[in-house]
ROVEX-485673 format. One record per residue: z, y negated, x of N, C-alpha, C, O in turn. Coordinates in steps of 0.02 Angstrom, whole numbers, padded with zeros to 5 digits, always signed. Layout:
N
ZYXZYXZYXZYX
...
% end
This chain:
333
+00032-00796-00010+00004-00807-00079+00023-00875-00103+00078-00899-00093
-00024-00905-00135-00011-00968-00169+00037-00957-00227+00027-00911-00267
+00086-00997-00231+00131-00992-00292+00109-01045-00341+00145-01059-00389
+00048-01074-00330+00022-01125-00374+00006-01090-00443-00024-01037-00445
+00025-01122-00496+00014-01091-00560-00058-01089-00581-00076-01053-00627
-00102-01129-00546-00170-01131-00563-00209-01075-00526-00269-01070-00535
-00176-01035-00486-00211-00983-00448-00242-00933-00498-00214-00920-00552
-00300-00905-00479-00335-00858-00525-00287-00797-00542-00242-00780-00503
-00298-00767-00597-00261-00709-00615-00279-00651-00571-00334-00648-00543
-00231-00605-00565-00245-00545-00523-00271-00491-00568-00245-00480-00623
-00324-00455-00545-00352-00403-00588-00300-00350-00597-00261-00332-00553
-00301-00324-00659-00246-00278-00677-00193-00312-00717-00158-00283-00758
-00189-00378-00704-00144-00421-00742-00184-00468-00785-00167-00483-00843
-00240-00492-00756-00286-00537-00791-00354-00529-00760-00368-00479-00728
-00397-00581-00771-00466-00580-00747-00471-00626-00686-00446-00682-00689
-00500-00603-00633-00508-00644-00574-00569-00687-00582-00619-00666-00611
-00566-00746-00556-00620-00794-00557-00669-00776-00504-00649-00752-00451
-00733-00787-00515-00783-00777-00464-00785-00836-00415-00790-00894-00437
-00782-00824-00353-00787-00878-00305-00858-00882-00280-00883-00835-00250
-00889-00936-00292-00958-00947-00273-00960-00983-00205-00909-01001-00177
-01021-00993-00180-01031-01027-00118-01085-01080-00128-01121-01078-00179
-01092-01126-00082-01142-01178-00088-01182-01174-00024-01160-01148+00027
-01243-01201-00029-01288-01203+00031-01261-01253+00079-01232-01304+00059
-01270-01239+00144-01249-01288+00197-01281-01355+00183-01335-01359+00153
-01249-01408+00204-01277-01475+00198-01344-01476+00235-01351-01448+00290
-01392-01508+00205-01455-01519+00237-01506-01460+00221-01564-01462+00243
-01484-01412+00187-01531-01358+00169-01576-01380+00113-01552-01397+00059
-01641-01380+00124-01687-01405+00073-01688-01361+00011-01677-01300+00014
-01703-01392-00046-01701-01356-00108-01748-01296-00110-01734-01243-00138
-01807-01308-00077-01856-01253-00082-01837-01195-00040-01868-01142-00046
-01784-01203+00003-01761-01148+00046-01709-01102+00008-01689-01049+00033
-01689-01125-00051-01643-01085-00087-01674-01022-00113-01725-01024-00147
-01643-00965-00099-01664-00902-00120-01608-00865-00154-01549-00883-00145
-01624-00813-00193-01570-00778-00228-01527-00743-00177-01552-00707-00134
-01462-00754-00182-01414-00723-00133-01398-00652-00152-01406-00634-00210
-01377-00614-00108-01351-00546-00117-01276-00556-00137-01236-00579-00097
-01260-00538-00196-01190-00543-00219-01151-00480-00201-01171-00424-00218
-01095-00490-00167-01053-00436-00149-00984-00443-00186-00946-00491-00175
-00970-00394-00229-00909-00395-00267-00853-00366-00219-00850-00306-00205
-00811-00412-00196-00765-00396-00142-00694-00400-00166-00674-00450-00195
-00655-00349-00155-00584-00347-00177-00539-00368-00120-00549-00348-00063
-00490-00409-00138-00432-00420-00093-00369-00411-00133-00372-00388-00190
-00311-00429-00105-00251-00420-00139-00214-00489-00148-00225-00537-00111
-00171-00491-00199-00134-00551-00212-00089-00573-00150-00055-00533-00118
-00092-00637-00140-00049-00664-00084-00073-00638-00017-00031-00623+00025
-00138-00632-00004-00159-00602+00060-00212-00647+00095-00252-00622+00134
-00212-00711+00080-00264-00754+00110-00262-00755+00186-00315-00757+00218
-00203-00754+00216-00196-00752+00289-00228-00688+00318-00264-00689+00368
-00212-00632+00283-00235-00568+00309-00310-00562+00315-00336-00527+00359
-00345-00598+00269-00420-00596+00270-00446-00664+00292-00498-00687+00268
-00413-00695+00336-00430-00763+00358-00501-00764+00386-00538-00812+00376
-00520-00710+00423-00589-00710+00452-00642-00716+00397-00693-00749+00408
-00631-00685+00341-00679-00688+00288-00678-00759+00254-00730-00788+00240
-00618-00782+00242-00614-00847+00207-00635-00907+00254-00660-00958+00231
-00623-00898+00319-00648-00950+00368-00726-00947+00366-00760-00999+00361
-00752-00887+00371-00825-00880+00371-00856-00910+00308-00908-00943+00312
-00824-00897+00249-00849-00927+00188-00846-01001+00190-00894-01034+00172
-00788-01028+00211-00779-01097+00212-00830-01132+00255-00853-01187+00239
-00847-01100+00312-00895-01132+00361-00965-01123+00343-01010-01147+00377
-00977-01087+00287-01045-01075+00265-01082-01017+00299-01143-01013+00293
-01049-00976+00333-01080-00922+00371-01112-00870+00324-01165-00843+00339
-01079-00856+00267-01110-00809+00220-01169-00841+00184-01218-00806+00169
-01167-00906+00169-01225-00940+00142-01285-00933+00186-01340-00918+00163
-01273-00943+00250-01326-00937+00302-01355-00868+00304-01412-00860+00324
-01319-00819+00285-01340-00751+00287-01367-00728+00218-01385-00669+00209
-01370-00773+00170-01393-00755+00100-01344-00712+00065-01363-00669+00024
-01279-00721+00079-01228-00678+00046-01185-00724+00002-01167-00779+00023
-01170-00701-00060-01120-00735-00102-01065-00685-00118-01077-00630-00142
-01002-00708-00101-00944-00665-00117-00920-00676-00187-00904-00732-00207
-00915-00623-00224-00884-00622-00292-00815-00594-00280-00805-00534-00283
-00767-00639-00268-00698-00618-00250-00658-00592-00312-00653-00624-00364
-00631-00532-00302-00592-00500-00353-00522-00479-00325-00517-00443-00276
-00471-00503-00356-00405-00494-00327-00364-00442-00368-00362-00444-00429
-00331-00397-00330-00291-00344-00360-00218-00348-00339-00203-00381-00289
-00172-00316-00375-00101-00316-00355-00091-00289-00284-00050-00314-00245
-00129-00236-00267-00121-00201-00202-00184-00163-00185-00231-00161-00224
-00184-00133-00126-00246-00096-00102-00260-00035-00146-00318-00026-00164
-00213+00006-00163-00229+00066-00205-00263+00045-00271-00309+00080-00293
-00243-00009-00301-00272-00031-00365-00345-00050-00357-00386-00036-00400
-00359-00082-00300-00430-00102-00287-00472-00041-00272-00529-00038-00296
-00449+00007-00234-00486+00068-00222-00502+00108-00282-00556+00137-00286
-00457+00109-00328-00471+00145-00393-00526+00113-00431-00555+00145-00475
-00542+00050-00416-00597+00016-00452-00661+00015-00410-00711-00012-00433
-00660+00044-00349-00719+00040-00304-00780+00075-00333-00837+00055-00321
-00768+00128-00371-00825+00166-00398-00848+00137-00462-00897+00163-00491
-00816+00082-00487-00834+00054-00552-00861-00016-00547-00918-00029-00566
-00819-00062-00521-00835-00133-00526-00836-00170-00460-00831-00231-00459
-00842-00133-00404-00837-00165-00339-00889-00136-00293-00909-00078-00298
-00911-00178-00247-00956-00158-00192-00919-00142-00129-00938-00099-00089
-00864-00180-00120-00828-00176-00055-00753-00190-00070-00737-00224-00119
-00708-00162-00026-00636-00172-00032-00610-00186+00039-00629-00153+00088
-00566-00236+00042-00525-00245+00101-00454-00228+00085-00423-00259+00042
-00428-00177+00119-00357-00157+00106-00332-00115+00162-00366-00106+00212
-00270-00089+00154-00234-00052+00207-00264+00013+00228-00291+00050+00187
-00259+00028+00291-00281+00092+00320-00251+00152+00280-00286+00199+00262
-00187+00147+00268-00153+00202+00234-00183+00215+00165-00204+00271+00151
-00185+00165+00121-00214+00178+00056-00286+00202+00058-00307+00244+00018
-00325+00174+00108-00395+00196+00112-00399+00270+00127-00439+00305+00096
-00359+00294+00175-00365+00364+00192-00331+00409+00144-00348+00468+00142
-00283+00385+00104-00257+00421+00048-00310+00430-00006-00314+00482-00039
-00351+00376-00013-00407+00378-00060-00456+00432-00038-00483+00469-00079
-00469+00435+00029-00514+00488+00055-00487+00559+00041-00523+00605+00022
-00422+00563+00053-00389+00629+00044-00393+00652-00026-00390+00712-00040
-00400+00604-00073-00407+00623-00146-00477+00632-00169-00491+00642-00228
-00522+00629-00121-00595+00637-00138-00634+00573-00146-00692+00575-00166
-00603+00515-00132-00636+00450-00139-00695+00444-00089-00689+00468-00032
-00748+00413-00108-00808+00405-00065-00816+00332-00045-00810+00287-00086
-00828+00321+00018-00837+00253+00046-00864+00259+00115-00868+00313+00143
-00884+00201+00144-00901+00198+00214-00858+00141+00244-00863+00084+00220
-00819+00155+00293-00778+00103+00326-00822+00072+00382-00852+00107+00423
-00825+00006+00382-00872-00026+00429-00839-00069+00482-00870-00084+00532
-00775-00089+00471-00739-00127+00523-00666-00135+00505-00644-00122+00449
-00629-00158+00556-00559-00177+00548-00559-00251+00533-00602-00288+00556
-00509-00273+00493-00504-00344+00476-00442-00375+00504-00443-00433+00527
-00385-00336+00502-00319-00363+00521-00277-00311+00556-00282-00252+00540
-00237-00331+00602-00188-00288+00636-00120-00321+00630-00115-00382+00620
-00068-00280+00635+00000-00300+00625+00014-00311+00549+00009-00264+00510
+00030-00371+00527+00031-00388+00456+00083-00347+00422+00068-00321+00368
+00143-00339+00449+00196-00305+00413+00264-00340+00431+00309-00306+00456
+00272-00405+00419+00334-00437+00438+00390-00418+00391+00380-00403+00332
+00448-00420+00418+00510-00406+00380+00547-00470+00370+00569-00501+00418
+00554-00493+00307+00591-00555+00291+00654-00538+00255+00656-00489+00218
+00705-00576+00266+00769-00564+00233+00821-00614+00249+00806-00665+00280
+00883-00600+00229+00939-00649+00237+00949-00663+00310+00941-00619+00353
+00968-00724+00324+00973-00746+00393+01031-00712+00428+01035-00716+00490
+01074-00680+00393+01131-00642+00426+01105-00579+00461+01139-00550+00503
+01042-00557+00444+01016-00495+00473+00967-00515+00532+00925-00560+00525
+00975-00482+00590+00938-00500+00647+00895-00444+00671+00856-00454+00717
+00899-00384+00642+00858-00326+00667+00851-00275+00610+00885-00278+00559
+00807-00227+00622+00802-00174+00571+00871-00135+00566+00890-00115+00511
+00906-00127+00623+00967-00087+00619+01018-00121+00576+01060-00088+00545
+01015-00189+00575+01067-00225+00533+01058-00206+00458+01104-00217+00417
+01000-00178+00441+00987-00163+00368+00997-00091+00353+00977-00068+00300
+01027-00053+00397+01040+00017+00384+01085+00025+00320+01140-00002+00315
+01058+00062+00273+01092+00072+00210+01085+00019+00158+01111+00024+00103
+01046-00035+00176+01038-00093+00131+00976-00083+00088+00935-00039+00100
+00971-00126+00036+00912-00127-00007+00855-00165+00025+00863-00224+00040
+00800-00135+00036+00741-00164+00067+00682-00158+00020+00666-00103-00002
+00651-00214+00002+00593-00214-00041+00530-00190-00006+00519-00203+00053
+00487-00155-00044+00421-00132-00022+00370-00145-00075+00383-00138-00135
+00311-00164-00055+00259-00180-00104+00229-00119-00138+00183-00126-00179
+00254-00062-00123+00227-00002-00162+00227+00060-00113+00219+00054-00052
+00236+00116-00143+00243+00180-00106+00174+00199-00073+00171+00240-00027
+00121+00170-00096+00054+00189-00069+00028+00138-00019-00031+00142+00000
+00067+00091+00002+00045+00039+00049+00059+00055+00121+00102+00097+00136
+00023+00021+00165+00035+00029+00236+00104+00005+00256+00134+00029+00304
+00130-00044+00218+00197-00070+00233+00251-00021+00220+00301-00019+00256
+00243+00019+00168+00293+00070+00155+00290+00125+00209+00341+00154+00227
+00231+00138+00234+00222+00185+00286+00260+00164+00352+00294+00202+00386
+00250+00096+00365+00282+00069+00426+00358+00070+00419+00394+00081+00467
+00381+00057+00358+00453+00058+00347+00480+00128+00355+00536+00135+00380
+00444+00180+00336+00461+00249+00345+00462+00265+00422+00508+00297+00447
+00413+00242+00458+00410+00250+00530+00469+00219+00564+00497+00248+00611
+00490+00160+00542+00548+00125+00569+00612+00168+00558+00651+00180+00604
+00619+00191+00497+00676+00234+00482+00681+00294+00529+00734+00309+00556
+00626+00324+00537+00623+00384+00581+00635+00367+00654+00674+00401+00687
+00604+00315+00677+00607+00295+00748+00675+00272+00769+00698+00289+00824
+00708+00234+00726+00772+00204+00741+00833+00241+00705+00891+00219+00707
+00816+00296+00675+00866+00339+00643+00909+00294+00590+00970+00290+00592
+00868+00262+00546+00896+00221+00494+00877+00248+00428+00834+00291+00422
+00911+00220+00375+00895+00238+00307+00902+00176+00265+00955+00145+00265
+00848+00157+00229+00849+00098+00187+00846+00123+00112+00817+00175+00096
+00876+00083+00070+00869+00093+00000+00805+00055-00024+00807-00006-00034
+00750+00091-00032+00687+00058-00045+00681+00037-00119+00694+00075-00165
+00660-00026-00126+00654-00055-00193+00585-00082-00202+00567-00133-00172
+00543-00047-00243+00474-00070-00253+00474-00137-00287+00517-00150-00330
+00426-00181-00268+00421-00247-00298+00353-00281-00282+00319-00266-00233
+00335-00326-00325+00271-00362-00310+00281-00413-00258+00334-00445-00257
+00232-00424-00214+00240-00473-00163+00251-00544-00190+00287-00584-00161
+00219-00557-00247+00230-00622-00279+00302-00636-00297+00321-00695-00305
+00343-00584-00304+00410-00593-00326+00462-00590-00271+00522-00588-00284
+00436-00590-00205+00485-00585-00147+00537-00639-00149+00597-00623-00145
+00520-00704-00155+00574-00755-00152+00626-00745-00207+00686-00753-00196
+00602-00727-00269+00648-00718-00325+00692-00658-00314+00751-00660-00330
+00664-00603-00286+00704-00544-00277+00758-00557-00225+00815-00535-00232
+00740-00593-00174+00787-00611-00122+00842-00660-00149+00901-00652-00134
+00822-00706-00188+00870-00756-00218+00918-00724-00266+00977-00742-00272
+00891-00674-00301+00933-00639-00355+00976-00586-00321+01019-00558-00355
+00969-00571-00261+01008-00522-00223+00987-00450-00241+01025-00402-00231
+00927-00443-00267+00901-00377-00286+00888-00337-00222+00896-00276-00222
+00868-00370-00169+00857-00342-00104+00886-00386-00049+00896-00446-00060
+00901-00359+00009+00924-00397+00067+00867-00417+00110+00872-00464+00150
+00811-00381+00103+00752-00395+00145+00692-00365+00108+00697-00328+00059
+00632-00385+00136+00569-00361+00105+00517-00355+00159+00510-00400+00199
+00481-00301+00162+00424-00294+00207+00362-00302+00164+00355-00273+00111
+00317-00345+00191+00257-00361+00150+00200-00390+00194+00205-00392+00255
+00147-00411+00162+00092-00444+00197+00097-00517+00196+00142-00545+00165
+00050-00551+00231+00050-00622+00236-00008-00653+00192-00059-00620+00183
+00000-00714+00164+00056-00763+00179+00114-00757+00128+00157-00801+00124
+00115-00702+00089+00173-00693+00042+00238-00695+00076+00287-00723+00050
+00241-00664+00135+00306-00662+00172+00326-00731+00196+00384-00750+00189
+00279-00767+00224+00291-00835+00247+00312-00880+00188+00354-00924+00198
+00285-00870+00129+00304-00906+00072+00374-00896+00054+00410-00942+00034
+00396-00833+00062+00467-00815+00047+00512-00850+00095+00564-00874+00075
+00493-00854+00162+00533-00886+00211+00539-00960+00196+00593-00990+00205
+00486-00991+00172+00484-01057+00154+00525-01079+00089+00554-01133+00083
+00524-01027+00041+00549-01047-00025+00613-01015-00045+00650-01044-00085
+00630-00958-00020+00690-00924-00039+00749-00953+00002+00739-00980+00057
+00810-00948-00025+00868-00975+00005+00895-00931+00061+00902-00870+00052
+00909-00961+00118+00939-00926+00174+00900-00864+00198+00928-00810+00209
+00833-00874+00205+00790-00816+00223+00750-00837+00287+00731-00895+00296
+00739-00787+00328+00699-00796+00389+00662-00733+00405+00672-00681+00373
+00617-00737+00454+00586-00678+00480+00637-00640+00518+00661-00664+00569
+00656-00580+00497+00703-00538+00536+00661-00508+00595+00682-00510+00653
+00602-00480+00579+00556-00458+00630+00486-00474+00605+00466-00454+00550
+00448-00512+00647+00382-00536+00623+00325-00483+00638+00279-00475+00597
+00330-00449+00692+00280-00400+00709+00308-00328+00706+00362-00318+00734
+00279-00281+00678+00305-00211+00676+00308-00181+00744+00273-00204+00789
+00348-00133+00754+00357-00100+00819+00304-00047+00838+00319+00005+00867
+00240-00064+00820+00186-00022+00837+00134-00068+00868+00112-00116+00836
+00114-00055+00931+00066-00101+00964+00000-00101+00930-00030-00049+00917
-00024-00161+00914-00090-00171+00883-00095-00129+00819-00148-00102+00804
-00041-00125+00782-00037-00085+00720-00098-00099+00675-00108-00155+00649
-00138-00046+00666-00197-00054+00620-00172-00066+00551-00131-00028+00526
-00198-00120+00518-00174-00138+00455-00228-00134+00403-00227-00089+00361
-00274-00180+00403-00323-00185+00349-00395-00174+00374-00414-00197+00428
-00431-00140+00333-00501-00123+00351-00549-00139+00293-00527-00151+00236
-00613-00140+00307-00663-00156+00258-00705-00093+00245-00730-00060+00291
-00710-00077+00180-00752-00018+00162-00801-00039+00109-00787-00083+00068
-00856-00010+00110-00910-00020+00061-00921+00046+00019-00907+00102+00041
-00947+00036-00041-00965+00093-00083-01029+00123-00054-01073+00086-00033
-01034+00189-00054-01093+00219-00024-01158+00198-00058-01208+00196-00023
-01160+00184-00121-01219+00160-00155-01243+00095-00128-01303+00085-00117
-01195+00048-00117-01215-00017-00090-01244-00009-00021-01293-00041-00003
-01211+00037+00020-01231+00049+00088-01302+00076+00088-01342+00055+00131
-01321+00121+00043-01385+00148+00039-01437+00102+00018-01492+00101+00046
-01420+00062-00034-01471+00019-00065-01478-00048-00026-01532-00077-00026
-01427-00071+00006-01428-00138+00041-01399-00136+00108-01354-00176+00123
-01422-00091+00152-01390-00088+00220-01396-00154+00260-01351-00172+00299
-01452-00188+00249-01459-00253+00286-01407-00302+00264-01385-00343+00304
-01386-00301+00201-01335-00348+00174-01268-00334+00207-01229-00380+00218
-01253-00271+00225-01192-00253+00257-01191-00285+00328-01142-00316+00349
-01249-00276+00362-01256-00309+00431-01249-00385+00425-01215-00416+00467
-01278-00416+00375-01273-00488+00368-01202-00508+00350-01178-00560+00373
-01170-00470+00310-01099-00487+00294-01056-00482+00356-01014-00525+00368
-01066-00431+00396-01027-00421+00457-01042-00476+00511-00999-00497+00549
-01104-00496+00512-01124-00549+00558-01086-00614+00542-01060-00647+00587
-01085-00632+00479-01048-00689+00457-00973-00684+00472-00940-00732+00491
-00947-00621+00461-00876-00609+00471-00860-00618+00543-00810-00650+00561
-00903-00591+00586-00890-00598+00659-00891-00670+00680-00853-00689+00725
-00932-00710+00649-00931-00784+00661-00865-00814+00640-00839-00859+00673
-00836-00787+00586-00770-00811+00564-00717-00792+00614-00671-00831+00628
-00722-00731+00641-00675-00708+00691-00679-00753+00756-00628-00772+00786
-00740-00769+00772-00752-00811+00830-00721-00882+00823-00696-00911+00870
-00726-00906+00759-00698-00972+00743-00620-00968+00756-00590-01014+00784
-00591-00914+00735-00519-00906+00741-00499-00904+00813-00448-00933+00833
-00543-00868+00855-00529-00861+00928-00535-00929+00961-00496-00944+01006
-00580-00970+00940-00593-01030+00982-00566-01094+00954-00564-01145+00989
-00545-01094+00893-00516-01154+00864-00441-01149+00861-00412-01096+00874
-00409-01204+00844-00338-01206+00845-00309-01171+00782-00342-01166+00731
-00246-01147+00787-00213-01118+00731-00206-01170+00676-00205-01152+00617
-00201-01232+00693-00198-01286+00643-00263-01286+00600-00261-01291+00539
-00320-01281+00637-00384-01282+00600-00387-01223+00552-00406-01231+00494
-00368-01165+00575-00371-01104+00532-00323-01112+00472-00342-01096+00416
-00262-01137+00485-00214-01144+00431-00241-01192+00378-00230-01182+00318
-00275-01242+00397-00305-01292+00349-00351-01255+00303-00348-01268+00242
-00394-01211+00327-00442-01174+00287-00408-01125+00244-00426-01119+00185
-00359-01087+00267-00322-01039+00231-00284-01074+00171-00285-01050+00114
-00253-01129+00185-00218-01162+00133-00264-01184+00078-00245-01184+00019
-00327-01203+00095-00376-01223+00045-00393-01161+00001-00401-01166-00060
-00399-01102+00036-00413-01043-00002-00356-01023-00046-00367-00990-00097
-00296-01041-00028-00237-01024-00069-00232-01072-00131-00185-01066-00171
-00278-01117-00137-00278-01168-00191-00216-01208-00195-00195-01231-00248
-00186-01218-00135-00124-01257-00131-00121-01302-00069-00101-01279-00015
-00138-01363-00074-00140-01408-00016-00077-01414+00019-00076-01436+00076
-00023-01396-00013+00045-01403+00022+00061-01336+00060+00114-01330+00091
+00015-01290+00058+00029-01224+00088+00014-01221+00163+00026-01170+00194
-00011-01271+00191-00030-01269+00265+00025-01244+00309+00014-01199+00350
+00088-01273+00302+00141-01246+00345+00153-01173+00336+00168-01139+00385
+00147-01146+00275+00157-01077+00262+00102-01037+00297+00116-00987+00331
+00041-01060+00288-00016-01022+00322-00007-01023+00398-00018-00973+00431
+00012-01080+00423+00021-01089+00496+00072-01038+00523+00061-01004+00573
+00129-01034+00485+00182-00987+00507+00160-00916+00500+00177-00875+00543
+00122-00899+00445+00099-00829+00434+00049-00806+00487+00045-00747+00501
+00011-00851+00517-00040-00831+00565-00010-00795+00626-00045-00758+00661
+00055-00808+00638+00084-00773+00698+00106-00700+00680+00132-00664+00723
+00094-00679+00619+00110-00610+00599+00048-00564+00603+00054-00504+00592
-00009-00592+00619-00071-00551+00613-00114-00559+00675-00109-00608+00712
-00157-00510+00686-00212-00513+00736-00274-00506+00694-00282-00457+00659
-00321-00557+00697-00375-00560+00652-00442-00558+00685-00492-00571+00651
-00447-00544+00750-00509-00554+00787-00534-00489+00822-00573-00492+00869
-00511-00432+00800-00532-00369+00832-00564-00326+00776-00529-00297+00734
-00631-00322+00776-00665-00287+00719-00668-00210+00726-00698-00176+00685
-00637-00184+00778-00636-00109+00782-00565-00084+00774-00517-00116+00795
-00559-00025+00744-00496+00006+00730-00458+00019+00795-00487+00039+00845
-00395+00008+00795-00351+00027+00851-00332+00098+00840-00291+00112+00797
-00362+00145+00879-00353+00215+00864-00283+00240+00877-00258+00279+00836
-00250+00221+00933-00181+00246+00944-00134+00233+00884-00098+00277+00861
-00136+00169+00858-00093+00156+00800-00121+00191+00737-00082+00212+00694
-00184+00198+00731-00213+00233+00675-00189+00303+00672-00170+00326+00618
-00188+00340+00728-00161+00408+00729-00089+00411+00708-00069+00453+00669
-00051+00364+00735+00023+00361+00720+00033+00347+00647+00074+00381+00616
-00003+00300+00617+00008+00282+00548-00013+00339+00501+00020+00354+00452
-00068+00369+00517-00093+00424+00471-00048+00485+00477-00036+00519+00427
-00023+00500+00535+00024+00556+00542+00090+00539+00505+00123+00584+00480
+00107+00475+00503+00169+00454+00467+00162+00464+00394+00207+00489+00361
+00104+00444+00366+00098+00454+00292+00092+00529+00272+00108+00548+00216
+00067+00569+00321+00065+00642+00311+00135+00668+00309+00151+00711+00267
+00177+00643+00353+00246+00664+00355+00284+00642+00291+00331+00675+00268
+00262+00586+00262+00291+00562+00200+00272+00606+00140+00303+00602+00087
+00220+00648+00151+00196+00688+00094+00142+00657+00056+00123+00682+00003
+00113+00600+00082+00060+00567+00045-00007+00599+00052-00050+00593+00007
-00017+00635+00110-00080+00669+00119-00065+00739+00150-00010+00750+00177
-00111+00783+00146-00105+00847+00175-00100+00844+00251-00145+00816+00282
-00048+00871+00284-00042+00870+00353-00100+00898+00395-00110+00881+00453
-00139+00942+00361-00197+00972+00397-00248+00919+00410-00288+00926+00456
-00249+00867+00371-00302+00816+00379-00288+00776+00442-00335+00743+00466
-00228+00776+00472-00213+00734+00528-00204+00774+00591-00180+00747+00641
-00222+00838+00589-00222+00878+00651-00269+00847+00702-00256+00848+00762
-00324+00820+00676-00373+00785+00717-00393+00724+00683-00444+00722+00650
-00350+00670+00691-00361+00604+00657-00428+00575+00670-00460+00549+00625
-00452+00578+00734-00513+00544+00753-00572+00578+00714-00618+00544+00690
-00570+00643+00708-00623+00678+00675-00624+00661+00600-00677+00651+00570
-00565+00658+00572-00559+00645+00500-00582+00572+00484-00626+00561+00442
-00554+00525+00518-00575+00456+00509-00649+00448+00525-00684+00408+00494
-00674+00485+00575-00744+00480+00596-00791+00500+00540-00850+00480+00541
-00769+00538+00493-00812+00557+00435-00830+00497+00393-00883+00496+00360
-00789+00447+00394-00795+00388+00351-00815+00325+00391-00844+00278+00363
-00799+00324+00455-00807+00263+00494-00878+00262+00522-00899+00310+00554
-00915+00207+00510-00983+00198+00531-00988+00130+00566-00989+00079+00531
-00990+00128+00632-00993+00064+00668-01067+00039+00677-01079-00013+00708
-01114+00076+00651-01186+00058+00665-01201-00012+00635-01241-00049+00663
-01172-00030+00581-01184-00095+00553-01152-00149+00593-01182-00202+00604
-01091-00135+00617-01059-00185+00660-01095-00191+00727-01099-00246+00754
-01120-00138+00754-01158-00140+00816-01219-00184+00809-01234-00225+00852
-01255-00174+00753-01316-00216+00742-01297-00289+00734-01332-00333+00759
-01240-00304+00699-01218-00373+00690-01200-00404+00754-01217-00461+00767
-01165-00367+00796-01142-00393+00863-01205-00407+00908-01212-00459+00940
-01250-00358+00907-01309-00365+00948-01353-00424+00926-01380-00461+00967
-01360-00433+00862-01399-00492+00839-01368-00559+00861-01403-00607+00877
-01302-00562+00860-01268-00623+00880-01278-00638+00954-01287-00695+00975
-01274-00581+00994-01286-00591+01068-01357-00609+01085-01371-00643+01135
-01404-00585+01042-01474-00597+01055-01494-00670+01038-01552-00689+01046
% end
């Protein structure tokens, strides 16, 4: 997250600015047509997590598809999902919060995966492993987040117990500096910013101990899906182009774009460091980790265990790859 004071306000705390787009250079004026506006939610301090989207926007891929992103930023995933039925067309957030929303009766269509891993643990340099933090205060961005679920999984797997301290990702450096926590699990680039700005802090563990851990996914409101299915395909086609950019260009190139999106030209080293915490180029859910994560949140008591007896069937009620299939086919054609 940019710590720049000029960064837009976070919804729930203030009003987010609308991020517009411009036509690609050389596009004649007569070719301008009214774009499809998509009110899209992300979370504070998560520019690296959604790098495929911001790269695609920066490169003009959404413009080319007649899409304009109205970016709306929330403190966390659960907060954005609660607004999906009111002021949003689409939400990018964690698998755990999304399926908790489903368990509570929330309606949506999941169309693709956006990010995997994305749960680094940062803390004092004296700590070198999860085990070193047994019995210590560890910050978490909220009890409804994917990060809290992973922290619970780590406790169970390694037979550890942390003193969990809820906190905003924007406050990680200050919480560490004040000694309120010894470590913090969160998303990127907020975690990398803490490594860069807090005293005597490093990545204790940069990737969670779950292979290809499913992290963030993209969901659309059913009304938008019904009324503008072609816009969903166009959005995904542009997003796939962004993923391909990340695959084929250098991490330096991607970090440049992310830093620009953070509204902080000095943030490139932070973005560069944070890119090693995420996998951004696989648009399909990793089902082995999805099963594990959803069974973990059921064990935490966040959802009814009956829902995860057959995770594939439950997720399948909401997951629709038809839009992604069409986008991929059109790119190959």
